[in-house]
C-alpha positions in Angstrom: 52.5 -47.2 -4.4 50.4 -46.5 -2.0 51.1 -42.7 -1.3 51.2 -42.1 -4.8 47.8 -43.6 -5.3 46.3 -41.5 -2.3 47.7 -38.5 -3.6 46.1 -39.2 -7.1 42.7 -39.9 -5.2 42.9 -37.0 -3.4 43.3 -34.8 -6.4 40.6 -36.3 -8.3 38.4 -35.7 -5.5 39.6 -32.2 -4.8 39.4 -31.5 -8.7 35.9 -33.1 -8.8 34.6 -30.9 -6.0 35.8 -27.5 -7.4 34.2 -28.4 -10.4 30.9 -29.1 -8.9 30.8 -25.8 -6.9 32.0 -23.8 -10.1 29.6 -25.4 -12.0 26.4 -24.9 -10.0 27.9 -21.5 -8.9 27.7 -20.4 -12.4 24.7 -19.2 -14.2 23.3 -21.9 -17.0 23.4 -20.7 -20.7 19.8 -19.4 -21.3 18.7 -18.3 -17.9 18.4 -15.3 -16.6 20.2 -14.4 -13.3 19.3 -11.8 -10.5 21.2 -11.4 -7.2 18.6 -10.9 -4.1 21.6 -10.9 -1.9 25.1 -11.3 -1.6 24.6 -15.1 -0.9 21.6 -15.5 -2.6 20.8 -15.7 -6.5 17.6 -16.7 -8.4 17.6 -17.9 -12.2 14.7 -18.6 -14.4 14.0 -19.0 -18.1 10.4 -19.5 -19.8 9.4 -22.7 -21.6 8.7 -22.2 -25.2 4.7 -21.6 -24.8 5.9 -19.3 -22.0 3.2 -20.9 -19.8 5.8 -22.2 -17.5 9.0 -20.8 -15.8 12.2 -22.9 -14.7 13.7 -21.3 -11.4 16.8 -22.0 -9.9 17.7 -20.9 -6.4 21.4 -21.0 -5.3 22.3 -19.6 -1.8 25.2 -20.0 0.8 23.3 -21.7 3.4 23.6 -24.2 6.2 22.2 -27.8 6.1 19.5 -26.7 8.0 18.8 -23.9 6.0 16.3 -22.4 3.4 15.7 -20.4 0.6 12.1 -18.9 -0.4 11.4 -16.9 -3.3 7.9 -16.3 -4.7 5.6 -13.3 -5.4 4.8 -10.5 -2.8 1.5 -10.2 -1.0 1.5 -6.4 -2.1 2.2 -5.5 -5.7 3.9 -2.3 -4.2 5.9 -3.4 -1.5 7.7 -6.4 0.1 5.0 -8.3 1.9 5.4 -11.2 3.7 1.8 -11.8 4.8 -0.3 -13.0 1.9 2.4 -13.9 -0.4 2.6 -16.5 -2.7 6.3 -18.2 -2.1 8.2 -21.6 -2.6 10.2 -22.9 0.0 13.6 -24.7 -0.8 16.0 -26.6 1.0 18.2 -29.8 0.9 16.3 -31.5 3.6 17.3 -35.4 4.9 20.0 -35.4 2.1 17.6 -34.4 -0.8 15.9 -31.2 -2.5 12.5 -30.0 -1.5 10.5 -27.1 -2.9 6.9 -26.5 -1.7 4.2 -23.8 -2.1 3.5 -22.2 1.1 0.7 -20.5 2.2 1.7 -17.4 4.5 -1.7 -16.5 6.5 0.5 -14.6 9.2 4.1 -14.6 10.2 3.7 -17.5 12.7 5.5 -21.1 12.5 3.4 -23.6 10.8 0.5 -24.9 13.3 -0.2 -28.1 11.7 -3.5 -28.5 13.4 -5.1 -25.6 12.2 -2.5 -24.6 8.8 -2.2 -21.4 10.2 1.3 -19.6 9.9 3.6 -20.3 7.2 2.3 -23.8 6.0 2.7 -26.2 2.8 -0.2 -25.8 0.7 -0.6 -29.6 0.9 -1.8 -29.3 4.9 -4.8 -27.2 3.7 -7.9 -29.0 2.8 -9.6 -25.9 1.1 -8.6 -26.6 -2.3 -5.0 -25.4 -2.7 -2.9 -26.3 -5.4 1.0 -26.9 -5.0 2.2 -24.3 -7.3 5.5 -26.6 -7.8 5.1 -28.9 -10.6 5.5 -32.7 -9.9 8.6 -34.2 -10.5 10.4 -31.0 -11.4 12.3 -30.5 -8.2 16.1 -31.6 -8.5 19.1 -30.2 -6.8 22.2 -30.5 -5.1 24.3 -29.4 -2.0 28.4 -28.8 -1.9 28.6 -29.2 1.6 32.7 -28.0 1.4 31.5 -24.6 0.0 28.2 -24.3 1.5 26.2 -23.7 -1.8 22.8 -25.2 -2.0 21.3 -25.3 -5.6 17.1 -26.1 -5.9 15.5 -26.2 -9.2 11.7 -26.3 -10.0 9.1 -25.6 -12.3 5.3 -23.5 -11.5 3.2 -22.2 -14.0 3.5 -18.4 -15.1 -0.2 -18.0 -14.5 -2.6 -18.7 -11.3 -3.2 -22.2 -10.6 -6.1 -21.7 -8.5 -8.9 -19.0 -7.3 -8.8 -20.0 -4.2 -8.8 -17.1 -1.2 -7.2 -17.3 2.1 -8.3 -14.8 4.9 -5.8 -12.2 5.5 -6.5 -10.1 8.1 -10.3 -8.7 7.3 -9.9 -9.4 3.6 -9.5 -12.4 0.9 -6.2 -12.4 -0.9 -6.3 -14.9 -3.9 -3.7 -17.5 -2.7 -1.9 -18.4 -5.9 -0.3 -15.2 -7.7 0.7 -15.2 -11.5 4.1 -13.7 -12.5 4.0 -10.9 -15.1 5.5 -12.7 -18.3 4.7 -9.9 -20.7 7.5 -7.8 -22.3 8.3 -4.8 -19.5 6.0 -6.2 -17.1 7.0 -6.1 -13.5 6.4 -8.7 -11.0 6.9 -7.8 -7.1 8.9 -10.6 -5.4 9.8 -11.2 -1.8 12.8 -13.8 -0.5 14.3 -14.9 2.7 17.2 -16.8 3.8 16.9 -18.8 7.1 16.6 -21.8 9.1 14.3 -25.3 9.3 12.6 -25.9 12.5 14.0 -29.3 13.2 11.3 -30.3 15.1 8.3 -29.2 12.5 10.2 -29.3 9.4 8.5 -26.0 8.4 10.9 -22.6 8.5 11.3 -20.8 11.2 11.2 -17.0 11.8 15.0 -17.2 12.2 16.3 -14.8 9.2 19.7 -14.7 7.8 18.8 -12.3 5.3 15.0 -10.8 4.4 13.7 -8.6 1.3 13.1 -5.3 2.9 13.3 -3.2 -0.1 11.2 -3.3 -3.4 12.5 -6.1 -5.6 10.8 -6.0 -9.1 11.7 -8.4 -12.2 10.7 -8.2 -15.6 10.3 -12.1 -16.0 9.6 -11.8 -19.5 12.4 -10.0 -20.6 14.1 -10.8 -23.8 16.8 -11.3 -24.4 18.2 -12.9 -21.2 19.9 -11.0 -18.9 22.8 -12.5 -16.3 23.4 -9.7 -13.6 25.0 -12.3 -11.1 28.9 -13.4 -10.8 29.8 -16.5 -9.7 29.3 -17.4 -5.8 32.3 -18.1 -4.1 32.6 -18.8 -0.6 36.4 -18.7 0.7 37.1 -19.0 4.3 39.6 -18.1 7.0 40.6 -19.3 10.2 41.9 -17.1 13.1 45.4 -18.5 14.2 45.9 -19.7 17.7 48.1 -17.0 19.0 49.0 -18.6 22.6 51.2 -16.2 23.6 50.0 -12.9 22.0 46.8 -11.2 22.6 44.7 -13.1 20.0 43.9 -10.0 18.1 43.5 -10.7 14.3 44.2 -8.3 11.7 41.3 -5.7 10.4 42.1 -6.3 7.0 42.0 -10.2 6.9 39.8 -11.1 10.5 36.8 -11.3 8.5 37.7 -12.4 4.9 39.6 -14.5 2.8 43.0 -14.3 1.3 41.7 -12.4 -1.9 39.6 -10.1 0.1 36.4 -11.8 -0.8 34.2 -11.9 2.3 33.8 -15.5 4.2 30.5 -17.6 4.5 29.9 -15.9 7.9 29.4 -12.6 6.4 27.8 -13.7 3.3 25.4 -15.3 5.0 24.7 -12.3 6.9 25.0 -14.0 10.4 26.6 -11.8 12.7 27.8 -12.2 16.2 25.5 -11.9 19.2 26.4 -8.5 21.0 26.7 -9.4 24.5 27.0 -7.3 27.9 30.7 -6.6 29.0 31.5 -7.4 32.5 32.8 -4.6 34.2 32.9 -3.0 37.6 32.3 -7.1 38.9 34.0 -8.9 41.3 31.9 -12.1 41.4 31.8 -14.2 38.6 29.6 -17.5 38.1 30.5 -20.1 35.4 28.0 -22.5 34.4 28.2 -24.6 31.2 25.6 -24.4 28.3 25.1 -24.8 24.5 27.4 -22.4 22.1 25.0 -20.5 20.7 24.6 -21.3 17.3 25.8 -19.7 14.2 25.7 -16.2 16.1 27.4 -17.9 19.1 31.1 -18.8 20.1 32.4 -19.5 16.3 31.5 -15.6 15.0 32.2 -14.0 18.3 35.8 -16.1 18.5 36.3 -15.1 14.7 35.7 -18.4 13.6 36.8 -21.1 16.3 35.0 -24.2 16.8 33.9 -25.2 20.4 32.0 -28.5 20.1 28.5 -26.7 21.1 29.9 -26.0 24.4 30.7 -22.9 25.9 31.1 -20.9 29.3 28.3 -18.6 30.6 29.6 -16.3 33.0 26.8 -14.2 34.9 24.6 -15.7 32.5 26.1 -14.5 29.7 28.0 -16.2 26.7 31.5 -16.1 26.8 31.6 -11.9 27.6 34.5 -9.9 27.6 35.5 -9.3 31.5 37.5 -6.5 32.3 39.6 -6.9 35.9 41.4 -4.0 37.6 45.1 -4.6 38.8 45.1 -5.1 42.9 41.5 -5.9 42.8 40.5 -10.0 44.0 38.1 -11.3 42.1 36.0 -14.4 42.7 35.2 -17.4 40.1 32.4 -19.7 41.2 32.4 -22.4 38.9 30.0 -25.1 38.0 31.5 -27.2 35.2 31.6 -30.6 36.5 33.4 -32.4 39.1 33.7 -35.8 37.7 36.7 -36.5 35.6 34.9 -39.6 34.6 32.5 -37.5 32.4 34.6 -35.5 30.8 34.1 -37.2 27.5 30.4 -37.0 27.9 27.6 -34.7 26.7 27.6 -33.5 30.6 31.0 -32.8 31.0 33.9 -32.2 33.0 35.4 -28.5 32.7 37.4 -27.1 35.4 38.1 -23.2 34.6 41.4 -21.6 34.7 42.8 -18.6 33.7 45.6 -18.7 30.9 47.5 -16.9 28.0 46.3 -19.3 25.5 43.4 -18.3 23.6 42.1 -21.6 23.0 42.6 -23.5 26.4 42.3 -27.1 26.9 45.5 -27.8 29.2 44.8 -31.3 29.8 44.7 -31.8 25.6 48.1 -30.3 25.3 51.7 -31.9 24.9 54.6 -31.3 27.7 56.2 -28.7 25.5 52.5 -27.0 24.4 52.1 -26.7 28.3 55.3 -25.6 29.0 54.9 -22.5 26.5 51.7 -21.4 28.2 51.5 -19.2 31.2 48.7 -20.6 33.8 47.6 -17.8 35.9 44.9 -19.6 38.2 43.1 -22.9 38.6 45.4 -25.3 38.4 48.2 -26.6 40.7 51.4 -27.5 39.5 52.6 -30.5 41.3 56.2 -30.7 39.6 58.2 -31.4 36.4 59.7 -35.1 35.3 61.2 -34.7 32.1 58.9 -33.0 29.5 55.7 -34.8 31.7 54.5 -31.7 33.7 52.3 -32.8 36.5 49.2 -30.5 37.6 46.0 -30.6 39.1 42.8 -28.7 38.5 41.6 -26.7 41.4 38.2 -24.9 40.2 35.5 -27.5 39.8 31.9 -27.9 40.9 28.8 -29.9 40.6 27.9 -29.5 36.7 25.0 -26.5 36.2 24.7 -26.9 32.3 22.0 -25.0 30.3 20.4 -26.5 27.3 18.6 -25.2 24.1 14.7 -25.7 23.8 12.6 -26.1 20.5 12.4 -22.3 20.4 15.9 -21.6 21.0 17.0 -21.5 17.3 14.4 -18.9 16.0 14.9 -17.1 19.1 18.7 -16.5 18.1 17.7 -14.1 15.3 16.5 -11.9 17.4 19.3 -11.1 19.9 21.2 -12.4 22.4 18.6 -11.7 25.3 15.8 -13.5 23.5 17.9 -16.6 22.9 19.1 -16.6 26.4 15.4 -16.4 27.5 14.9 -19.5 25.6 17.2 -21.8 27.1 16.9 -24.0 30.0 18.5 -23.0 32.6 16.8 -24.2 35.7 19.9 -25.7 37.0 20.9 -22.3 38.1 18.2 -22.0 40.7 19.3 -25.1 42.3 20.8 -23.9 45.7 22.9 -27.2 46.5 24.7 -27.0 43.2 25.5 -23.3 43.5 26.6 -24.0 47.3 29.1 -26.6 46.1 30.6 -24.6 43.2 34.5 -24.6 43.3 36.1 -21.3 43.9 39.0 -19.5 41.6 40.1 -16.5 43.4 42.7 -14.3 41.6 44.3 -10.8 42.3 45.9 -9.6 39.0 49.1 -7.4 39.5 51.6 -5.8 37.5 52.9 -8.8 36.3 49.5 -10.1 35.0 49.7 -9.4 31.0 46.7 -7.1 29.9 45.2 -9.7 27.8 44.5 -13.2 29.3 41.3 -16.0 28.8 39.3 -18.1 30.9 39.0 -21.4 29.5 38.3 -25.0 30.1 40.9 -27.4 31.5 39.5 -30.3 29.5 38.6 -28.9 26.4 39.5 -26.1 24.0 37.4 -23.5 22.9 35.1 -22.7 25.8 36.0 -19.1 27.1 37.3 -15.9 25.9 38.7 -12.9 27.0 39.6 -11.1 29.9 41.4 -7.5 29.6 43.5 -6.3 32.7 43.7 -2.7 33.3 45.4 -0.7 35.9 43.5 0.2 38.7 42.7 4.3 37.8 42.8 3.2 33.7 39.6 4.4 32.1 37.5 1.4 31.0 38.0 -0.9 27.7 34.2 -0.6 27.2 32.6 2.8 25.6 29.2 2.7 25.1 27.9 6.0 23.3 23.7 6.6 22.7 24.3 9.9 21.2 22.6 8.6 18.2 19.3 8.5 20.2 16.5 10.6 18.3 18.5 11.2 15.4 16.5 9.0 13.1 12.9 9.5 14.3 9.7 7.5 13.3 6.9 9.6 12.3 3.9 7.6 13.4 1.3 10.0 12.8 1.1 13.5 11.7 1.4 14.5 15.6 3.5 11.5 17.2 6.5 10.7 16.8 8.9 7.8 18.0 12.3 7.7 19.1 14.3 4.4 20.3 17.6 3.2 21.1 18.7 0.0 22.5 21.8 -0.6 24.9 23.0 -3.9 23.8 25.4 -3.7 26.9 22.7 -3.3 29.5 20.1 -5.2 27.7 17.9 -2.0 27.7 15.6 -0.1 25.3 15.0 3.4 25.8 11.8 5.0 24.3 10.2 8.5 23.9 7.0 9.3 22.1 6.3 13.0 21.4 2.6 14.1 20.8 1.6 17.6 19.5 -1.3 17.4 21.9 -2.1 17.1 25.4 -3.4 13.8 26.2 -2.5 10.2 27.9 -0.5 8.3 25.7 0.4 4.5 25.9 2.9 2.3 23.7 2.6 -1.5 23.7 4.6 -4.8 23.0 3.6 -7.7 21.2 4.4 -11.2 20.2 4.8 -10.3 16.3 0.8 -9.7 16.1 -0.9 -6.2 15.8 -3.6 -7.1 17.9 -4.1 -5.4 21.1 -5.5 -8.4 23.1 -2.2 -10.1 24.5 0.1 -7.0 24.4 1.9 -5.5 27.4 1.4 -1.8 27.5 3.4 1.0 29.3 0.6 3.8 29.6 1.1 7.1 30.8 -1.4 9.4 32.1 -0.6 13.1 33.0 -0.6 14.1 36.5 -3.2 17.4 36.7 -0.4 18.8 39.2 3.2 19.9 37.4 5.0 19.5 40.7 3.7 15.7 41.2 4.2 14.3 37.8 2.7 10.9 37.8 5.2 7.6 36.4 3.8 5.4 33.8 2.4 1.9 34.2 2.7 -1.3 32.9 -0.8 -3.4 31.9 -1.4 -6.5 30.8 -3.8 -6.1 28.0 -6.0 -9.0 28.7 -9.2 -7.9 26.6 -10.5 -4.5 24.9 -12.6 -3.6 27.5 -11.6 -1.2 30.4 -11.4 -4.1 32.6 -9.2 -6.3 30.5 -6.5 -3.9 31.1 -5.1 -5.0 34.2 -2.1 -3.1 35.8 1.2 -5.7 36.4 2.3 -6.9 40.0 4.4 -4.4 41.8 7.3 -6.6 40.9 7.1 -6.5 37.1 6.9 -2.5 37.3 10.3 -2.3 36.2 10.5 0.5 34.3 13.5 2.8 34.7 13.3 6.8 33.8 9.7 6.7 33.7 8.0 9.8 33.0 4.9 11.6 31.3 5.7 15.6 31.3 3.5 18.2 29.5 4.6 21.6 28.0 1.6 24.4 26.8 1.5 22.0 23.3 3.3 18.8 23.9 2.8 15.5 25.7 6.5 13.5 26.1 6.1 9.8 27.2 10.0 8.4 28.2 10.9 5.1 30.0 13.5 2.4 30.0 13.0 -1.2 29.8 14.5 -4.4 29.6 14.7 -6.1 26.5 14.0 -9.5 28.2 11.8 -9.9 31.1 10.1 -13.3 32.5 6.9 -13.9 31.5 6.7 -11.0 29.3 7.2 -10.3 25.3 10.7 -10.0 24.3 12.2 -7.0 22.6 14.4 -8.0 19.9 17.5 -6.0 19.1 18.5 -7.9 16.2 15.3 -8.0 13.9 12.1 -5.9 13.7 9.7 -5.6 16.5 5.8 -5.1 16.0 4.8 -2.2 18.4 1.5 -0.6 19.1 0.6 3.0 20.0 -2.3 5.4 21.1 -3.3 8.3 22.6 -6.3 9.8 24.1 -8.3 12.9 23.6 -7.2 14.4 26.7 -5.3 13.5 29.9 -8.3 11.8 31.3 -8.7 7.7 31.1 -11.1 7.4 28.0 -11.2 5.8 24.3 -8.1 6.3 21.9 -8.8 8.7 19.4 -5.5 7.7 17.3 -3.8 4.1 17.5 -1.7 1.8 14.9 0.7 -0.5 14.5 4.7 -0.4 13.1 7.7 -2.8 12.6 10.8 -1.0 13.3 14.4 -2.2 14.1 15.3 0.2 17.0 18.7 2.4 17.1 21.6 0.6 18.8 24.1 2.4 21.0 27.3 2.4 19.5 29.8 -0.2 21.5 33.4 -0.3 21.6 36.2 -2.7 23.3 39.3 -1.3 23.4 38.3 1.7 20.6 37.0 -1.1 18.6 33.5 -1.1 17.2 31.7 -3.9 18.3 28.2 -3.8 17.0 28.6 -2.3 13.1 26.4 -4.5 11.5 23.2 -3.4 14.0 24.0 0.2 13.3 24.6 -0.4 9.7 20.2 -1.7 9.9 19.2 0.6 12.8 16.3 2.3 12.2 15.2 -0.3 9.4 11.5 0.5 9.2 9.2 -2.7 8.1 6.0 -0.3 7.9 3.6 2.0 9.7 0.1 1.2 10.0 -1.7 4.0 11.4 -5.6 2.7 12.1 -8.1 5.0 10.9 -11.0 5.4 13.4 -13.4 5.8 10.5 -15.2 9.2 11.5 -17.2 9.7 8.5 -18.4 6.3 8.7 -19.1 6.8 12.5 -21.1 9.6 11.3 -23.0 8.0 9.1 -23.9 5.5 11.6 -25.3 7.5 14.4 -27.2 9.6 11.6 -29.0 6.6 10.5 -29.7 5.6 13.9 -30.9 9.0 15.1 -33.1 9.6 12.1 -34.5 5.8 12.3 -35.7 6.2 16.2 -35.6 10.2 16.5 -37.4 11.0 13.9 -39.3 8.3 11.9 -40.6 5.8 14.3 -42.2 8.5 16.7 -43.9 9.6 13.7 -44.9 6.1 13.0 -46.6 6.0 16.2 -48.0 9.3 15.9 -49.4 8.8 12.9 -51.8 5.7 14.3 -52.8 8.5 17.7 -53.9 11.4 15.1 -56.3 9.2 12.5 -59.5 11.8 13.6 -57.1 14.6 12.3 -55.7 13.0 9.4 -59.5 12.1 8.3 -61.4 15.0 9.3 -58.8 17.9 9.0 -56.7 16.8 6.3 -59.2 14.9 4.6 -57.2 11.7 4.0 -58.9 8.4 3.6 -59.6 6.1 6.8 -56.9 3.7 5.7 -54.1 6.8 5.3 -52.5 6.6 8.9 -51.9 2.8 8.5 -50.1 3.4 4.6 -48.2 6.0 7.1 -47.7 4.1 9.7 -46.4 1.5 7.7 -44.2 2.9 5.5 -42.5 5.4 8.0 -41.5 1.8 10.0 -40.2 0.3 6.8 -37.4 3.2 6.6 -36.7 3.1 10.3 -36.0 -0.8 9.6 -34.3 0.1 6.5 -32.0 2.6 8.2 -31.2 0.5 11.8 -30.3 -2.1 9.1 -27.8 0.3 7.1 -26.9 1.7 10.7 -25.8 -2.1 11.6 -23.8 -3.0 8.6 -22.2 0.7 8.6 -21.0 0.0 12.4 -19.8 -3.7 11.5 -17.8 -2.1 8.5 -16.5 0.5 10.6 -15.1 -1.9 13.1 -13.6 -3.8 10.5 -11.8 -0.8 8.9 -10.7 0.4 12.4 -8.8 -2.6 13.1 -5.2 -3.3 12.5 -4.3 -5.6 9.6 -4.2 -9.0 11.5 -5.8 -8.2 14.2 -9.3 -9.8 15.4 -12.3 -6.8 15.2 -14.0 -8.6 17.8 -17.2 -7.0 16.7 -19.4 -7.3 20.2 -16.3 -6.9 22.7 -14.1 -3.9 23.5 -13.9 -0.7 25.1 -17.6 -0.1 24.2 -19.1 -3.6 25.1 -22.3 -2.4 26.1 -22.8 -0.1 23.4 -22.2 -3.0 20.5 -24.0 -5.6 22.4 -27.0 -3.5 22.7 -26.7 -2.5 19.0 -26.9 -6.4 17.9 -30.0 -6.4 20.4 -31.7 -3.6 18.4 -30.8 -4.8 15.1 -32.4 -8.3 15.8 -35.5 -7.2 17.6 -36.0 -4.4 14.5 -36.0 -7.6 12.3 -38.3 -9.3 14.4 -40.9 -6.5 14.7 -41.1 -6.2 10.5 -41.4 -9.7 10.3 -44.5 -9.6 13.1 -46.2 -6.9 11.2 -45.8 -8.8 8.0 -47.8 -11.7 9.8 -50.7 -9.6 11.4 -53.9 -12.2 11.7 -57.0 -11.1 10.3 -59.2 -8.9 12.7 -62.3 -11.5 12.8 -62.5 -15.3 13.4 -63.4 -17.5 9.9 -66.9 -18.1 11.8 -67.7 -14.5 12.0 -66.5 -13.8 8.8 -69.0 -16.4 7.3 -72.0 -14.7 9.2 -71.2 -11.5 7.7 -70.8 -12.5 4.1 -74.2 -14.4 4.3 -75.7 -10.8 5.3 -73.5 -9.0 2.6 -75.5 -11.2 0.0 -78.9 -10.5 1.3 -78.7 -7.0 0.9 -77.2 -6.6 -2.4 -79.3 -4.7 -5.2 -81.2 -3.3 -3.0 -80.7 0.6 -4.1 -78.1 2.9 -3.6 -79.1 4.1 -0.1 -79.0 0.5 1.2 -75.9 -0.5 -0.8 -74.3 2.6 1.0 -74.9 1.2 4.4 -73.9 -2.3 3.5 -70.5 -1.1 2.1 -70.0 0.8 5.4 -70.6 -2.2 7.4 -68.8 -4.3 4.8 -65.9 -2.2 5.0 -65.1 -3.5 8.5 -65.1 -7.4 7.2 -62.4 -9.4 5.7 -60.9 -8.5 2.3 -62.9 -11.3 0.8 -66.4 -10.1 1.8 -65.2 -6.5 0.8 -64.4 -7.3 -2.8 -67.6 -9.5 -3.0 -69.3 -6.5 -1.7 -67.7 -4.2 -4.1 -68.4 -6.6 -7.2 -71.7 -6.8 -6.3 -72.2 -3.0 -6.2 -70.3 -2.4 -9.3 -72.6 -5.1 -11.4 -76.1 -3.6 -9.9 -75.8 -0.1 -9.4 -74.1 2.6 -11.9 -73.7 5.5 -10.2 -70.3 6.7 -10.5 -70.6 8.3 -7.5 -71.6 5.0 -5.9 -68.7 3.4 -7.8 -66.2 5.9 -6.4 -67.2 5.6 -3.2 -67.2 1.7 -3.1 -63.6 2.0 -4.2 -62.6 4.6 -1.7 -64.0 2.3 1.2 -62.5 -0.8 -0.5 -58.8 0.6 -0.2 -59.3 2.0 3.1 -60.5 -1.1 4.6 -57.3 -2.9 3.1 -55.3 -1.3 5.1 -57.3 -0.5 8.1 -59.6 -3.4 9.3 -60.6 -1.6 12.8 -61.5 1.5 13.9 -59.8 3.5 16.4 -61.5 2.0 19.4 -60.3 -1.5 18.4 -63.5 -2.8 17.7 -66.1 -2.8 14.6 -69.7 -2.1 14.5 -70.0 -3.9 18.6 -67.8 -7.3 16.5 -65.1 -8.6 18.7 -61.4 -9.3 17.8 -60.4 -12.7 17.3 -58.3 -13.8 20.1 -54.8 -14.6 18.2 -55.5 -10.9 16.8 -55.6 -9.5 20.4 -52.7 -11.6 21.4 -50.6 -10.3 18.3 -51.9 -6.2 19.0 -50.6 -6.5 22.7 -46.8 -8.1 21.8 -47.0 -6.0 18.8 -47.1 -2.3 20.7 -45.0 -4.0 23.8 -42.0 -4.7 21.5 -42.5 -1.6 19.7 -42.5 0.5 22.7 -39.6 -1.3 24.2 -37.8 -1.1 21.0 -38.2 2.7 20.8 -37.1 3.3 24.6 -34.2 1.1 23.9 -33.0 2.8 20.9 -33.3 6.1 22.3 -31.1 5.3 24.8 -28.6 3.6 22.4 -28.3 6.9 20.3 -28.0 9.0 23.3 -25.0 6.6 24.6 -23.6 6.6 21.1 -23.6 10.3 20.8 -21.5 10.6 24.1 -18.9 7.8 22.6 -18.9 9.6 19.4 -18.0 12.7 21.3 -15.4 11.2 23.4 -13.7 9.5 21.0 -13.3 12.5 18.3 -12.8 14.6 21.0 -15.9 17.0 19.6 -18.9 18.5 22.0 -21.9 16.2 22.3 -24.9 16.4 20.3 -27.4 14.7 22.7 -28.8 18.0 23.6 -29.9 18.8 20.2 -31.0 15.3 19.4 -33.8 15.2 22.6 -34.7 18.8 21.4 -35.7 17.3 18.3 -37.5 14.2 19.8 -39.3 16.4 22.4 -40.6 18.8 19.8 -42.1 15.7 17.6 -43.4 14.2 20.6 -44.9 17.3 21.7 -46.4 17.9 18.4 -48.0 15.0 18.4 -49.1 15.6 22.1 -50.9 18.7 20.8 -52.6 17.2 17.8 -54.1 14.3 19.9 -55.4 16.4 22.5 -56.9 18.6 19.7 -58.4 15.5 18.0 -60.1 14.3 21.0 -61.5 17.7 22.7 -62.6 19.2 19.2 -63.3 16.6 16.7 -66.3 14.5 17.2 
């Protein structure tokens, strides 16, 4: 009875699981559905009042995977930064869906809430788009299907903006539900960072093409097919060559691609070890989804695998007749065989799985051991054996960065591991040794494996001494898909995944220095690592491009790397009559440098100058690209087809406009202000006699002219400063720091700030000009004025001349008395003219009035005002000249500073001639 009952239970459980997977794989009635990828679907329906949207995300993802979906940061293309997305997963056995801010592409920094962060981490009033208690979901572990449902508003929840680069972008973005209205969406599938619980940059799939959906369409349209995951398990061909049929190795029995294929998880492309006679074997992690399981076609390794010469389970090529040495550090304590450290003697075998100690006697009898095990005899069915190739354990470990690093390629993944044991000379010196010399009896395909555990190693191909290598690497597609960075600059690249290098060529249709920089994913210059080439003046002695640290934007911050880091290969910069060509080959992963990804887009920078000499760049920008790959064949089987299918994938080029028109406006405002207006304003105060006696202007006309010209100069200075700030912002790559008062022209920028602040100070100082006389003197003058009032036109005119030098209150009283007692139109006109003049000039040319002394405050003010004015003028004239030189260098144009000084000299000379004329000719 127990057996039938058990069978019934198994049947019911299997049927229930099948029903569950089928139910979530089918689109519910009344829902729209679109395929984002073969392994990812989005479904939705509008509420009755069309104010809310119910969304279902269904994906073939791992338990630690996530699905994201939302509105793009750019209405015309797929753009992650600035996007409004919901990230959904099945974390800790429960569904989650959270609205995320994306200020940049980095992993969320909880302390600053920057990067890809949930909105509930922010304190800036952001509102979660996912409506409360609307999140439900389920996961079918057997099928790998995860379904998460949530509800969000169709309209914007909040009007709060976030800073993205130099712009303020709305955090919440509306979904267009109008008939015929399209919404640009973005999506991604990836893994959750286990340390933080936030999405990592490890993408298994991401939107790069333009996706636009009509969310308000009527009637409902289901464009999806039921998502099914069928996997195949590679057979254990212990006697054969371990190969699988091409038509079934990556597919289920009915031709449906398996889970790995659906999830776009491709195996690491690693170097193949050929022409190597010594091998160092250590133990390490199996490499996650892209590691051993994908490499071996579906075999499982219990998260442990061999690293041979620091390569995860590489294919090895041996030639018959040559002797090879394997130095083994897989552990030497049999008691540790079942622990995390492990005990893994290495042996060579015809079995694809290995694990000799775990096999039965009959299984051992059918396996051919070629090295690493000593047979001590056989009694009945029991084979007595002893491992011979073992040594102290050297085990590599993953770090927190390893899961995300895996998406960039093998070299980035390996650089994230803790491999400190490899530098321990004691461990290395005590390594076990396995020597092996293949001969004509050695099979063409054998395996290196662990004696104690199955599936730790991989293939060894044995060929004749004079046979061609099993490895063929073809890089002829270098240059077939060039990327046009600007109208004059073209980028070529190709990655050799076997050597772990990238070859780069920049072709510029001009004669100038060039630079290429590698970043941590951000487009900023500071923190990047550049290769800069300066063409040699002697074509017979070409110069070699050099690697630099970009520590800051100043010239001092561009520092050559140490000699041991100058590892470029075939690095040249050469010129023809019309072109400059920069070429070099660089390792993808180098200690202390930013890695270059082979399997996902990289953010690179470019720049070039106006000529061959060191100077400011006249063009620069950033771009994201997945470089081309060399084709890799092992025994004529293509190894990196997935990389070739997406090679050259361009995620966007951003050429930074240097804003020539803005800089022209900036310079024009400054030159007019300080080369024309300020000298004229000063001149107006020096030629008062000429203005009055020759041109017939009033006594106060010079002051009006002085004030207006200075006001215009101050206004143009403020305008020049504002235009300069905007030009710096506009000429800074998105996401980079403008760093206004640093950079390649730090002195000019900082002097400009000083001039701007001092100009404002001088203007305010002018408005706070104190009275000419003290209050005591003003009261005495008022008494004298009162006693002379009404004594006749002649006396009134004298009184007016005297009162014209007093304070405005006294002058107003005098004018009122004259207008009341004297009815002469001439006198009245004269009084108004004098009063108007006096309101703008309460001192004559020599600074005194009828022998009356100025107040101490007025004297101090005048000294300060004049010193500040002349200091500002001198500093500003130097600044204009310096700016004209910078402009000419940056844009490779003729320097116009000579014209500027001719204009300034003409104005100054003319004023000087007029001053001399006034003093020598006029009374």
